[in-house]
LUMVO-302317 format. One line per field, with one value per residue (C-alpha): residue in one letter; x, y, z; residue number from 1. Coordinates in steps of 0.05 Angstrom, whole numbers, m for minus. Example, Ala and Ser with C-alpha at 12.3 -4.5 7.8 and 13.67 -1.06 7.14 Angstrom:
# LUMVO-302317
r = a|s $
east = 246|273 $
north = m90|m21 $
up = 156|143 $
k = 1|2 $
END
This chain:
# LUMVO-302317
r = m|s|v|p|s|v|v|v|h|r|d|a|d|v|l|a|k|a|v|a|a|r|i|i|t|r|l|v|d|a|q|s|a|k|g|w|a|s|i|v|l|t|g|g|t|v|g|i|a|t|l|a|a|i|a|a|t|p|a|r|d|a|v|d|w|p|k|l|d|v|w|w|g|d|e|r|f|l|p|e|g|d|p|e|r|n|e|t|g|a|r|k|a|l|l|d|h|v|d|l|d|p|a|r|v|h|v|m|r|g|p|d|s|g|m|t|a|e|e|s|a|d|a|y|t|a|e|l|r|a|s|a|r|p|e|d|h|g|p|a|p|s|f|d|v|m|l|l|g|m|g|p|d|a|h|v|a|s|l|f|p|g|m|p|a|l|y|d|t|r|p|v|v|a|v|h|g|s|p|k|p|p|p|t|r|i|s|l|t|l|p|t|i|q|a|a|r|e|v|w|v|v|a|a|g|a|e|k|a|g|s|v|r|l|a|l|s|d|s|g|p|v|q|v|p|a|a|g|a|r|g|r|g|r|t|l|f|l|l|d|r|a|a|a|a|k|i|p|a|g|l|g|r|i|a|s|p $
east = 1514|1529|1596|1627|1632|1683|1675|1735|1733|1788|1796|1760|1721|1693|1680|1637|1596|1587|1565|1516|1485|1480|1445|1393|1378|1374|1327|1282|1278|1261|1208|1178|1173|1145|1130|1188|1262|1316|1389|1445|1495|1569|1617|1687|1715|1685|1620|1606|1630|1580|1523|1546|1546|1473|1454|1489|1454|1384|1372|1363|1291|1275|1277|1213|1250|1192|1187|1259|1283|1353|1398|1471|1521|1558|1566|1617|1589|1591|1538|1489|1519|1591|1630|1660|1592|1573|1504|1531|1569|1510|1462|1508|1523|1452|1399|1385|1375|1321|1250|1259|1207|1242|1209|1244|1314|1341|1398|1445|1441|1501|1518|1476|1414|1429|1443|1505|1535|1503|1435|1443|1459|1398|1354|1378|1364|1293|1284|1310|1263|1204|1219|1231|1176|1155|1190|1256|1259|1302|1309|1330|1304|1332|1359|1356|1427|1480|1539|1603|1669|1732|1794|1866|1860|1799|1750|1678|1627|1661|1681|1756|1802|1804|1754|1698|1643|1661|1636|1572|1506|1464|1440|1477|1534|1573|1646|1698|1773|1768|1839|1814|1788|1740|1746|1671|1624|1559|1559|1516|1543|1561|1494|1457|1502|1493|1417|1418|1394|1455|1521|1567|1637|1665|1740|1791|1866|1929|1930|1867|1895|1922|1859|1816|1856|1847|1773|1762|1803|1788|1806|1763|1723|1753|1820|1792|1723|1709|1713|1647|1613|1567|1495|1441|1427|1487|1555|1594|1664|1664|1736|1782|1842|1890|1848|1841|1915|1930|1870|1896|1873|1809|1790|1721|1688|1725|1698|1734|1688 $
north = 2417|2434|2458|2405|2414|2375|2344|2313|2261|2235|2165|2113|2084|2152|2168|2105|2120|2193|2175|2124|2178|2225|2171|2158|2232|2242|2183|2203|2274|2250|2202|2256|2302|2254|2187|2148|2154|2126|2110|2086|2041|2031|1975|1980|1978|2043|2034|1967|1992|2048|1999|1957|2020|2034|1963|1971|2035|2037|2100|2055|2044|2116|2096|2068|2011|1983|2052|2055|2042|2012|2017|2005|2050|1991|1917|1864|1818|1756|1705|1720|1707|1715|1747|1798|1827|1893|1865|1807|1854|1901|1845|1816|1884|1914|1894|1825|1858|1908|1902|1922|1910|1860|1892|1957|1927|1936|1887|1888|1818|1773|1718|1667|1705|1682|1754|1782|1843|1887|1856|1866|1939|1946|1912|1960|2018|1993|1990|2061|2086|2050|2082|2153|2202|2263|2310|2274|2302|2245|2170|2156|2174|2235|2193|2225|2204|2170|2140|2133|2105|2130|2091|2115|2126|2171|2121|2123|2068|2027|2089|2084|2139|2144|2087|2092|2089|2160|2185|2144|2181|2118|2110|2044|2011|1946|1957|1910|1909|1941|1954|1927|1855|1828|1856|1858|1903|1941|2015|2077|2131|2203|2231|2184|2201|2275|2266|2250|2303|2290|2256|2236|2214|2175|2162|2141|2130|2166|2130|2170|2239|2256|2236|2274|2337|2327|2312|2378|2418|2436|2367|2337|2274|2233|2229|2242|2209|2233|2304|2289|2262|2320|2322|2368|2398|2379|2346|2323|2295|2257|2240|2218|2261|2218|2224|2300|2312|2342|2388|2460|2511|2544|2489|2467|2481|2439|2419|2373|2345 $
up = 1579|1651|1678|1724|1798|1839|1907|1940|1997|2040|2011|1969|2027|2048|1975|1965|2028|2008|1938|1967|2010|1950|1909|1963|1969|1894|1884|1941|1915|1845|1870|1913|1853|1801|1834|1803|1790|1744|1753|1708|1744|1733|1750|1777|1847|1872|1834|1866|1934|1928|1916|1976|2019|1998|2018|2086|2108|2139|2097|2036|2061|2042|1969|1938|1904|1863|1830|1808|1737|1735|1674|1658|1623|1594|1600|1583|1529|1573|1594|1650|1718|1694|1752|1704|1685|1716|1727|1768|1815|1822|1839|1892|1923|1923|1873|1903|1971|1954|1928|1855|1801|1755|1695|1712|1715|1644|1631|1571|1541|1532|1482|1520|1497|1426|1405|1373|1407|1353|1365|1440|1429|1384|1435|1489|1443|1434|1510|1517|1463|1495|1563|1537|1552|1510|1558|1546|1475|1450|1439|1511|1580|1615|1672|1741|1756|1714|1750|1711|1732|1698|1678|1681|1606|1618|1588|1613|1603|1547|1508|1501|1473|1398|1385|1333|1386|1407|1339|1341|1349|1361|1433|1445|1407|1407|1422|1392|1406|1474|1501|1568|1570|1550|1480|1464|1503|1498|1515|1517|1472|1490|1465|1511|1569|1556|1557|1631|1680|1724|1708|1765|1748|1807|1811|1863|1863|1842|1775|1755|1773|1704|1669|1719|1703|1628|1636|1671|1621|1549|1523|1468|1483|1427|1463|1533|1535|1606|1579|1544|1607|1621|1646|1621|1689|1732|1727|1788|1792|1858|1876|1931|1946|1906|1843|1853|1865|1796|1789|1781|1832|1810|1761|1783|1849|1900|1969|2017|2071 $
k = 1|2|3|4|5|6|7|8|9|10|11|12|13|14|15|16|17|18|19|20|21|22|23|24|25|26|27|28|29|30|31|32|33|34|35|36|37|38|39|40|41|42|43|44|45|46|47|48|49|50|51|52|53|54|55|56|57|58|59|60|61|62|63|64|65|66|67|68|69|70|71|72|73|74|75|76|77|78|79|80|81|82|83|84|85|86|87|88|89|90|91|92|93|94|95|96|97|98|99|100|101|102|103|104|105|106|107|108|109|110|111|112|113|114|115|116|117|118|119|120|121|122|123|124|125|126|127|128|129|130|131|132|133|134|135|136|137|138|139|140|141|142|143|144|145|146|147|148|149|150|151|152|153|154|155|156|157|158|159|160|161|162|163|164|165|166|167|168|169|170|171|172|173|174|175|176|177|178|179|180|181|182|183|184|185|186|187|188|189|190|191|192|193|194|195|196|197|198|199|200|201|202|203|204|205|206|207|208|209|210|211|212|213|214|215|216|217|218|219|220|221|222|223|224|225|226|227|228|229|230|231|232|233|234|235|236|237|238|239|240|241|242|243|244|245|246|247|248|249|250|251|252|253|254|255|256|257 $
END
C-alpha cells in the first residue's frame, strides 16, 4: 500500500472546489490513457459539496461522462429516493446533470428492491466481480479514484471502529448496529478499498483533527478504520486547516495552497 500524502486547504469551501478540480483531472487522465475511468463516491457534507463543485465548473465538460463507471463506497439501507441515501445526494448534486450511461452507475440496492441487506451486499459483490478485469488481479475493479469521507470516530465508508466488518475479507458486507443512524448499511470492505489505484480521504472540521492524526500514525485499522484507507498507487489525505490542526510536524507531506 502507498504512503499517504497530505494536502491542506484553507477551509471546507476551498477544499471541496480543490478536490473537484483534482477529480476532473484524474478522470480525464485515466480516460486519455485507457478510454474509460472509474470513481467511487462518498456522501457527507464535503463529499456532496465536491460533486456540486464539479457540476458548477465548465471544466466538467472535459470528462467523457458516458465512459465513466460510478460506484459507491457505502450506502444507507433505505429506499430509493430517500434523502438520507448517498445516491440521492449525489444525483441531486451532479449525476442528474451530466450525460452518464445508466448501465455504468452502480447503485447499492435498498429494502424497496425486495432484498435483505445481505442480499444487497451480495448483489453488489456480483457487480464488482463482473466489472473486474484480468489486470485487476482480484474480485473488484482497481478503481481510478476512491473518495472516502471520514467521521470524527475515524470511520470510513460504513466501517466503524471495532465492528466485525473490519475483519471481513468479502468485497462488500451488510453492516448492522451502526453507531450512526440508520443502523443498517452496505459497505465496501478494507480489501476492496485497498484495491483502488488511488484512495483520497477528504475531511474538514476541527472535530476530525484527532482522528486525522491517528489515521496518519501507526494506529491499527480495527480501532482507527481510516488508518486502513490506503490505495495501491497513491493515498491522499485532502484536508482543511481545522482537520489538519493536530498532525505532527513531519508526518506526511503537507502542502498549503
